[in-house]
C-alpha positions in Angstrom: 19.8 12.2 -3.1 19.4 8.7 -0.3 16.2 8.5 1.6 16.5 10.4 5.2 15.8 9.9 8.5 11.6 10.2 9.3 10.7 11.3 11.0 12.8 14.7 10.6 13.5 17.5 12.7 13.5 19.9 8.9 10.6 18.9 8.1 7.1 18.4 9.3 5.8 14.8 9.0 2.6 15.9 7.7 3.1 18.1 5.5 5.8 16.0 3.8 3.4 12.6 4.2 0.2 14.9 2.5 2.6 16.3 0.1 4.2 13.1 -1.2 0.3 11.5 -1.2 -0.3 14.2 -4.2 2.9 13.0 -6.2 2.0 9.1 -5.7 -1.6 9.9 -7.4 0.0 12.3 -10.3 2.3 9.6 -10.8 -0.3 7.0 -11.0 -2.7 8.5 -12.9 0.0 9.2 -15.7 0.6 5.2 -15.7 -2.6 3.2 -15.0 -4.2 1.5 -17.6 -8.3 2.6 -19.0 -10.5 2.3 -16.9 -8.8 2.8 -13.7 -7.6 5.8 -11.6 -5.8 7.0 -8.4 -7.4 9.7 -5.5 -5.8 11.0 -3.0 -7.1 10.5 0.8 -10.7 10.0 1.5 -12.6 8.2 4.4 -14.7 5.2 3.4 -16.5 3.0 5.7 -14.2 4.4 8.4 -11.3 3.7 7.0 -9.0 6.3 5.2 -6.6 5.1 2.7 -3.5 7.4 2.1 -4.2 6.2 -2.2 -6.7 4.6 -3.7 -7.2 3.0 -6.6 -10.7 3.1 -8.4 -12.2 1.1 -10.9 -15.0 2.3 -13.0 -18.2 0.4 -12.7 -19.3 0.5 -16.0 -16.0 -0.3 -17.7 -14.1 -3.4 -17.6 -10.6 -1.9 -17.6 -7.5 -3.0 -19.0 -6.7 -6.3 -20.6 -3.5 -7.9 -19.1 -0.5 -6.9 -20.4 1.8 -8.5 -22.2 5.1 -6.6 -21.4 4.5 -6.2 -17.3 7.4 -6.1 -15.9 8.5 -9.8 -14.7 8.3 -10.5 -10.8 10.6 -12.3 -8.7 8.8 -14.5 -6.9 6.1 -13.8 -3.7 7.7 -13.6 -0.8 4.7 -15.7 0.7 1.5 -16.6 0.4 -0.7 -17.4 3.1 -4.7 -18.5 3.1 -7.4 -16.2 4.7 -10.7 -16.6 5.8 -13.5 -13.9 4.5 -14.3 -10.7 6.4 -17.8 -11.5 8.3 -19.6 -9.0 6.4 -19.5 -9.1 2.6 -18.8 -6.5 0.7 -16.6 -4.1 2.8 -16.0 -1.8 0.8 -17.6 -2.0 -2.5 -18.8 1.0 -4.7 -16.7 4.1 -3.2 -19.1 6.9 -3.2 -23.1 7.6 -3.6 -22.1 9.7 -6.0 -19.5 7.7 -7.5 -20.2 4.1 -8.8 -16.3 3.2 -8.8 -15.2 0.3 -6.5 -12.2 0.5 -4.6 -9.5 -2.0 -6.3 -6.6 -1.3 -4.4 -4.7 1.2 -1.5 -1.7 2.7 -0.8 -0.9 3.6 2.9 2.5 5.4 3.6 2.7 4.3 7.5 3.3 7.2 9.8 5.0 7.4 13.6 1.5 7.4 14.9 0.7 4.2 13.7 3.7 2.5 15.4 4.4 4.5 18.8 2.9 2.4 20.6 1.4 -1.4 20.3 -2.3 -0.5 20.0 -1.6 1.8 17.0 0.3 -1.3 15.5 -2.4 -3.3 15.8 -5.0 -1.2 14.5 -3.2 -0.6 11.2 -2.7 -4.5 10.7 -5.9 -4.9 11.3 -6.8 -2.5 8.6 -5.1 -4.4 6.3 -6.0 -7.8 7.3 -9.7 -6.4 6.7 -8.5 -4.8 3.1 -7.5 -7.7 2.1 -9.9 -9.8 3.3 -12.3 -8.1 0.8 -10.2 -8.6 -2.1 -8.4 -4.9 -2.0 -4.7 -5.4 -2.8 -3.1 -3.1 -0.6 0.7 -1.7 -0.6 2.4 -0.5 2.6 5.5 1.9 2.6 7.5 2.5 5.7 9.8 4.9 5.7 9.9 5.4 9.5 12.9 4.8 11.5 11.5 5.8 14.5 9.8 4.2 16.7 10.9 0.7 16.0 7.6 -1.1 16.6 7.6 -3.6 14.1 4.7 -3.3 11.8 5.5 -6.3 9.4 6.5 -8.4 11.5 2.8 -8.2 13.5 1.2 -8.4 10.1 3.0 -10.9 9.4 2.2 -13.1 12.4 -1.7 -11.8 12.2 -1.7 -13.6 9.2 -0.2 -16.9 10.7 3.0 -16.8 10.0 6.5 -17.1 11.4 8.0 -14.0 12.2 10.1 -12.7 9.5 12.9 -10.3 10.6 14.0 -7.9 8.2 17.0 -6.6 10.8 16.7 -3.7 13.4 17.5 -0.5 11.1 15.9 -1.9 8.3 12.6 -0.1 6.8 10.2 -2.0 4.1 7.6 -1.8 1.4 5.4 -4.3 0.9 2.4 -5.0 -1.7 0.2 -7.7 -1.3 -2.1 -9.3 -3.8 -5.1 -10.3 -2.7 -6.8 -13.7 -4.7 -10.5 -14.4 -3.7 -12.1 -17.5 -5.4 -15.1 -17.5 -7.3 -17.5 -17.8 -3.8 -16.9 -14.8 -1.5 -17.9 -17.0 1.1 -14.4 -19.2 0.8 -10.9 -18.6 1.3 -8.6 -15.9 -0.3 -5.2 -16.1 -1.0 -2.9 -13.6 -0.3 0.6 -13.0 -1.9 3.0 -11.0 -1.0 6.3 -9.4 -2.3 8.9 -7.4 0.1 11.5 -4.9 -0.5 13.6 -4.1 2.3 16.0 -0.6 2.6 17.5 1.6 5.2 17.8 5.1 5.6 21.0 6.3 2.8 19.1 3.7 0.3 17.2 4.9 -2.5 13.6 3.7 -2.1 12.5 0.6 -4.5 10.4 0.5 -7.8 7.1 -2.2 -6.2 4.0 -3.8 -8.4 0.7 -2.4 -7.0 -1.7 -4.8 -8.1 -4.8 -4.1 -9.7 -6.8 -7.0 -10.6 -7.2 -11.1 -9.0 -4.8 -11.6 -12.4 -2.0 -10.0 -11.2 -2.5 -6.7 -13.8 0.0 -4.1 -12.1 1.7 -0.9 -12.4 5.1 -0.3 -10.5 5.4 2.3 -8.4 8.2 4.7 -8.6 8.7 5.9 -5.0 12.1 7.2 -5.6 11.1 9.5 -8.0 7.9 10.6 -6.1 10.0 11.1 -3.0 12.8 13.2 -4.8 9.5 15.1 -6.9 8.2 15.7 -3.6 11.3 17.1 -1.6 12.0 19.4 -5.0 8.1 20.5 -5.0 8.1 21.5 -1.2 11.4 22.5 -0.8 12.0 20.6 1.7 15.0 20.5 3.0 15.7 17.6 5.8 18.9 16.8 7.6 
């Protein structure tokens, strides 16, 4: 089934959004290597990602897999300064010593309905990347058309790379901090664009700076959400 227009007059976005988060978490927990786990929305130091990827503090995590899917070259590589304060996130909570290693953000209409909202979202992503947290952003919202990815590229010091007026996108960012946390770090992006009527991509979600990753089948979780929730978008 192809991607629908969102927001959709027959399906409340918040309901679908929350249901999709759960399906993505379930899918990830079925493929994550030992030492990692996914959790749904949680408020952390004023930031509320949709999906959190955690690494248990007392376990080193999986070794790099020899049979990981090959990736095409990164869309871009850029260098960022560290945040003003380190660490920003670090430990997940006082009751769970797992560390936040990655997040997934499902962009909502409210993230792109005005310039201030776009800028707030961009700053959140940059702040997380500066702290060494890998980020995936998923935009299936065809209206409004505020260009979040273009704004993010400009914030990262790159020339705006237009995807086309009707293109939607998924971007996966891998943060590569150096040995010295006070030094600059490198960010690489893998971007996938598509349109209403297309299947969703299966992008990588990075778990470590050595590019240990899992592939996120967004199309499968999208279809599972429609079926489980009996959603019938126009």
